[in-house]
N, C-alpha and C positions, 0 to 999 in steps of 0.2 A: 213731710208735710210741715209747712211753716205758717204761723199766724202772727198777726200784729194785734195786740190787745192794748186796752187803755185801763189804767188803774192809778188812783192817786194823782191824777192830773198829768201823768206821764205815759208815754207809749213804749211798748216793749216788743221786740221781735223774738218769738219763742218757737221751739220745736219740742217734740216729746223727749223727755229726759233732761231738759235744761234746768238749771238752778238759777233763779233770779232773786234779787233783793228789791222789794217793793216797799212803798210807804206802809206804815203799820196798819194791819188789818185786825178786825175784832175776832180773831180765831186763835185757839190755843194750838200747841204742838200736836202733831199727828192727826189734825182735823183736815177735812177736805174742803177746798174752796173752789167756787166756780166763777169764772170771769165771763160775763155775758156781753161786754162791750168788745166785740171782735170787729176790727176795722177792715181786715183783709185776710184772705186765706190763699196760700200758694201751694199747689200740689203738682209738682213737676212742671209741665207746660201749662197747666190750667191755673188761672188766677181769678179769684172772685173778690171784688171790691165792694164795700158797703157804701150806702149813702144815707146816713153816716155809718151804720153798722150792718153787718151781714145778718140777715134774718135766719133764726134757727141755729146759729153757730154758737158754740161754747167751748171754753178751754177749762179743764179741770186740773187742779194741782193739789199737792199735799204740803201742809205747813211743816217745815223742818224745825224752825225755831223762831222765836221773837228775840230781838236784841237791840242794842244801841250802837251807833256808829262811833267813829273816833271823835274825840273832843275837839271842838273848834273854839278858839279864844276870840272874844270880841273886846276890843280896846277902844275906848272913847277918850278924847283929850281935847281940851281947849287951851291953846298956847297962852302963856302969861297970865292965866286966871287961876291956876291951881286946881283945875277940874280934871280928875282922872278916874275912870271906871273900867274895871276889868271883870268881865263875866265869861262864863263858858257855856257851851251848848252841845248836847249829844242827841242827834236825831234818831228816833226810834225807827226800826225797820222790821219787816217780816221776810224770812227766807223761805221761798216756795220752790218746790220741785214740780215741774210740769209733768203730768201723767198722760193726759190724752187730749186730742183736738178733734172735735166733732163738727161737721159742716151741715 
């Protein structure tokens, strides 16, 4: 069984047992999270598509850890003006293991 969920403004295709990295959620490690925005469910030959979401469907997962991604450097420069700025950014994420899909 496969589902398409939406969280953090992005869409993910998940199955039971998958591990996904999503935008940071307000949950600590070993907590259970429920994704209610299920856009589609595919079970073998049967497919259910929502308009915009599938009613009564949910995907539950367990938070493995919260962390930060790799550092991205942002460099701004204006030629011939002596203006240079270098900053870094690390995007926070939540690692979630999908436990069950209910339709």
